[in-house]
C-alpha positions as CSV (number, residue, x, y, z in Angstrom):
1,M,0.0,0.0,0.0
2,K,1.3,3.4,-1.0
3,I,0.6,6.1,1.6
4,L,1.1,9.9,1.2
5,L,1.8,11.7,4.5
6,V,0.8,15.4,4.8
7,S,1.4,17.5,8.0
8,R,0.6,21.0,9.1
9,I,4.0,22.6,9.0
10,D,3.6,25.3,11.6
11,D,3.6,22.8,14.5
12,P,6.9,21.0,15.3
13,D,5.0,18.4,17.3
14,A,2.8,17.6,14.4
15,L,5.8,17.3,12.1
16,S,7.6,15.0,14.6
17,F,4.5,12.8,14.9
18,T,4.3,12.6,11.1
19,A,7.9,11.6,10.7
20,S,7.6,8.9,13.5
21,L,4.3,7.6,11.9
22,G,6.1,7.3,8.5
23,E,8.9,5.3,10.1
24,D,6.4,2.9,11.7
25,L,4.5,2.5,8.4
26,R,7.7,1.7,6.5
27,A,8.7,-0.8,9.1
28,D,5.4,-2.5,8.5
29,G,6.1,-2.8,4.8
30,K,4.1,0.2,3.5
31,E,5.4,2.5,0.8
32,V,5.5,6.0,2.3
33,I,5.9,9.3,0.5
34,Y,5.7,12.8,1.8
35,E,4.0,15.9,0.5
36,K,6.5,18.5,-0.7
37,A,6.1,21.1,2.1
38,T,5.9,18.5,4.8
39,A,9.1,16.8,3.4
40,R,10.9,20.2,3.2
41,A,10.2,20.8,6.9
42,L,11.5,17.3,7.7
43,N,14.5,17.5,5.4
44,L,13.2,14.6,3.4
45,E,12.4,14.1,-0.3
46,G,8.9,15.2,-1.1
47,F,6.4,15.2,-3.9
48,S,3.8,17.6,-5.2
49,I,0.3,16.3,-4.4
50,P,-0.9,16.4,-8.1
51,D,2.0,14.3,-9.1
52,T,1.5,11.5,-6.5
53,H,-0.7,8.5,-7.0
54,P,-1.1,7.0,-3.5
55,D,-3.7,4.5,-2.3
56,L,-4.3,6.7,0.7
57,A,-3.5,10.2,1.9
58,T,-3.0,10.5,5.7
59,I,-3.2,14.1,6.9
60,V,-2.0,15.3,10.3
61,G,-3.6,18.6,11.0
62,G,-6.9,20.5,11.3
63,D,-9.7,20.9,8.9
64,G,-7.7,23.6,7.0
65,T,-4.9,21.2,6.2
66,I,-7.4,18.5,5.0
67,L,-9.3,21.0,2.8
68,L,-6.1,22.3,1.2
69,T,-4.9,18.7,0.5
70,V,-8.2,17.8,-1.1
71,Q,-8.1,21.0,-3.2
72,N,-4.6,20.2,-4.5
73,M,-5.6,16.7,-5.7
74,R,-5.8,16.4,-9.4
75,K,-7.6,13.1,-8.9
76,Q,-9.4,12.4,-5.6
77,V,-7.9,9.6,-3.5
78,P,-9.1,8.4,0.0
79,V,-8.0,10.7,2.8
80,L,-7.7,9.9,6.5
81,G,-7.4,12.9,8.9
82,I,-5.5,12.7,12.2
83,N,-6.7,15.6,14.3
84,W,-3.9,18.1,15.2
85,G,-6.1,21.2,15.3
86,E,-8.8,22.9,17.3
87,V,-11.9,20.8,16.5
88,G,-10.8,18.8,13.5
89,F,-14.3,17.8,12.4
90,L,-13.1,16.3,9.1
91,A,-10.5,14.3,11.0
92,D,-11.8,10.9,12.3
93,L,-8.8,9.9,14.3
94,E,-6.9,11.3,17.3
95,P,-3.1,10.9,17.4
96,E,-3.1,8.3,20.1
97,E,-5.2,5.9,18.0
98,A,-3.8,6.6,14.5
99,R,-0.9,4.2,14.5
100,K,-2.9,1.1,15.5
101,F,-5.6,2.0,13.0
102,L,-3.2,2.5,10.1
103,L,-1.1,-0.6,10.8
104,S,-4.3,-2.8,10.9
105,L,-5.9,-1.1,7.8
106,P,-6.6,-3.7,5.2
107,R,-5.7,-3.1,1.5
108,E,-9.4,-3.1,0.6
109,F,-10.6,-0.5,3.1
110,P,-14.1,1.0,3.1
111,V,-14.5,4.5,1.6
112,E,-17.2,7.2,2.1
113,K,-17.9,9.6,-0.7
114,R,-18.5,13.2,0.2
115,M,-20.3,15.5,-2.3
116,R,-18.4,18.6,-3.5
117,I,-19.8,21.5,-5.4
118,S,-18.5,22.9,-8.6
119,L,-18.8,26.7,-9.3
120,S,-18.6,28.2,-12.8
121,M,-19.1,31.6,-14.4
122,D,-19.6,32.2,-18.1
123,G,-18.9,28.6,-18.8
124,Q,-15.5,28.7,-16.9
125,V,-15.1,26.5,-13.9
126,L,-13.9,28.7,-10.9
127,G,-13.2,25.8,-8.5
128,E,-14.7,23.0,-6.4
129,A,-15.5,23.1,-2.7
130,L,-15.7,20.3,-0.2
131,N,-17.0,22.6,2.6
132,E,-18.3,25.8,1.2
133,A,-17.9,28.7,-1.2
134,L,-18.5,32.2,0.0
135,I,-19.5,35.4,-1.8
136,V,-18.6,38.4,0.3
137,T,-18.0,42.1,-0.3
138,S,-14.3,43.1,-0.7
139,R,-15.3,46.4,1.1
140,P,-16.2,45.8,4.8
141,A,-19.6,46.9,6.1
142,K,-21.1,47.0,2.6
143,M,-24.1,44.9,1.6
144,L,-24.5,42.8,-1.6
145,R,-27.7,42.1,-3.5
146,F,-28.4,38.4,-4.5
147,M,-30.9,36.6,-6.6
148,V,-31.3,32.9,-6.3
149,I,-32.6,31.2,-9.4
150,I,-33.7,27.5,-9.1
151,D,-34.7,25.6,-12.3
152,G,-34.9,28.9,-14.1
153,V,-37.3,30.4,-11.6
154,R,-36.4,33.3,-9.4
155,A,-36.8,31.8,-5.9
156,E,-35.6,34.7,-3.8
157,T,-34.0,38.2,-3.9
158,F,-32.3,39.6,-0.8
159,R,-29.5,41.9,0.5
160,A,-26.9,40.6,2.9
161,D,-23.2,40.9,3.8
162,G,-22.5,37.7,1.9
163,L,-23.8,34.3,0.9
164,L,-22.5,30.9,1.8
165,M,-23.0,28.0,-0.6
166,S,-22.3,24.9,1.5
167,T,-22.2,21.2,1.0
168,P,-23.7,18.9,3.7
169,T,-20.1,18.2,4.9
170,G,-19.6,22.0,5.3
171,S,-22.9,22.4,7.2
172,T,-20.9,21.9,10.5
173,A,-18.4,24.6,9.6
174,Y,-18.9,28.2,8.6
175,A,-22.5,27.6,7.6
176,M,-23.4,26.4,11.1
177,S,-21.7,29.5,12.7
178,A,-23.8,31.6,10.4
179,G,-27.1,30.1,11.6
180,G,-27.5,27.2,9.1
181,P,-28.7,23.7,10.1
182,I,-26.6,20.6,10.6
183,V,-27.1,18.4,7.5
184,D,-26.5,14.7,7.3
185,P,-23.6,14.3,4.9
186,R,-25.4,11.5,3.1
187,I,-27.9,14.0,1.8
188,E,-26.8,15.5,-1.5
189,G,-27.8,19.1,-1.7
190,V,-26.6,22.7,-1.6
191,L,-27.1,24.7,1.6
192,L,-27.6,28.4,1.0
193,V,-27.0,30.6,4.1
194,P,-27.2,34.4,3.9
195,L,-24.7,36.3,6.1
196,A,-26.4,38.9,8.2
197,P,-29.4,39.4,5.8
198,F,-31.2,42.7,5.8
199,L,-34.6,41.1,6.2
200,L,-35.5,38.4,8.8
201,S,-37.4,36.5,6.1
202,S,-34.2,35.6,4.3
203,R,-33.6,32.2,5.7
204,P,-31.2,29.3,4.9
205,H,-32.3,27.0,2.0
206,L,-31.3,23.4,1.3
207,I,-31.6,22.8,-2.5
208,S,-31.5,19.3,-4.0
209,S,-28.3,18.7,-6.1
210,D,-30.6,17.5,-8.9
211,R,-31.9,21.0,-9.5
212,S,-30.4,23.8,-11.6
213,L,-29.0,26.5,-9.2
214,T,-27.7,29.9,-10.2
215,I,-26.7,32.7,-8.0
216,R,-26.9,36.2,-9.5
217,L,-25.0,39.0,-7.9
218,E,-26.4,42.4,-8.6
219,S,-24.5,45.1,-6.6
220,T,-22.7,48.4,-6.8
221,K,-20.0,47.0,-4.7
222,P,-17.2,44.6,-5.8
223,A,-17.2,41.1,-4.4
224,K,-14.9,38.1,-3.9
225,L,-15.5,34.4,-4.1
226,V,-13.7,32.3,-1.5
227,I,-13.5,28.5,-1.9
228,D,-13.0,26.4,1.2
229,G,-11.2,29.3,2.9
230,Q,-8.2,28.5,0.7
231,H,-8.6,30.3,-2.6
232,S,-10.0,33.8,-3.2
233,M,-10.8,35.5,-6.5
234,D,-12.5,38.8,-7.6
235,I,-15.8,38.4,-9.3
236,G,-16.8,42.0,-9.8
237,N,-20.2,43.4,-8.8
238,V,-22.5,41.9,-11.5
239,C,-22.3,38.2,-12.4
240,E,-24.0,34.8,-12.4
241,I,-22.5,31.8,-10.7
242,T,-23.7,28.3,-11.5
243,V,-23.6,25.8,-8.6
244,R,-23.8,22.1,-9.3
245,R,-22.7,18.8,-7.8
246,S,-19.1,18.0,-8.7
247,D,-18.5,14.9,-10.8
248,S,-15.5,14.3,-8.5
249,P,-16.6,13.7,-4.8
250,A,-14.1,13.7,-2.0
251,L,-13.2,10.3,-0.7
252,F,-12.8,9.6,3.1
253,V,-11.6,6.4,4.7
254,D,-14.5,5.1,6.7
255,A,-13.1,4.9,10.2
256,G,-16.4,3.7,11.7
257,R,-17.2,7.0,13.3
258,N,-20.9,7.9,13.5
259,F,-21.6,11.4,12.1
260,F,-24.1,12.3,14.8
261,E,-21.9,10.9,17.6
262,K,-19.1,13.1,16.2
263,V,-21.4,16.2,16.2
264,D,-22.2,15.6,19.9
265,R,-18.6,15.0,20.9
266,K,-16.9,17.7,18.9
267,L,-19.4,20.4,18.7
268,R,-22.0,20.2,21.5
269,R,-19.4,19.6,24.2
270,L,-16.9,22.3,23.3
C-alpha cells in the first residue's frame, strides 16, 4: 500500500509525529511518500500532491490542512485525517489511535464519498469546494444584493453581507456558525446561508443537487469568491455563478465514526 503523508508545517510536534508515523508504516512494509512542504520541513524528499498516485493520503492537522490537501488533488484519493487542530471535524482519528488503525488497515478498506460543489461563471469553472464557497464584499460593512434562481425560476432576492453555498459536509463549519442547520452528509444538496441578511425573512435553504441552481450577484460593490477558505478571487459586482454537484466527490476512509456521535462529541461539548 502506498501512503502519502501530509502534515501541518507550523507545528513542530505535528511534524515530529508525522515523521515517526512514517517510520512505523515503512517498518510495516508500507510504501511511504511525503507531500513537498511536509518533506521540506523534515529535510526529506517530497512530492507535489498532483504528481502523486497514492492509495491513501494521511493528513496530520486540522480541517484547513485537510481541505487544502483535497483542493490540491488532481484526482481524488481516499483521505484519513488525524486531528492536530482545534476541533478537526473532518479528522476521524486522534493521534493516540492513529498508529494502531493504520497498521491494521486492510488493503481493501471502506471509503465514504462526500459531495463537493463545482462553481462556474460564463462557462468557466472557478473551482470546487468540499466545505463551502463564500461570496462576500471586498469592502467591509457594505451589503450585496443576491438573486437565487432555481430551475430557471427566481426563488428569492435579498440583501446581505454575503452568501454561503455549503455542502452537507460543510454544514458543520462556517454555515453552522452563520445560523445554518446541521445536515446529514449522506444527503446530496446545496445549503444556502445568507450572512447577516437585511430582512428576517431571508432564511437558509437546502436545495437538491438534482436541481439547476444559479446565484446572480447584482450590486454596486465589488465582491470576492472564497472557496473552502483556501482560494480567493475577484468576481466583480454583477455576475452569475452556476452551482452544481461536482463529478469528483471527495473520498474519506470510513473509520467507523458515526456522524451524529461526532457532532455531539466535537461540537456540542466544546
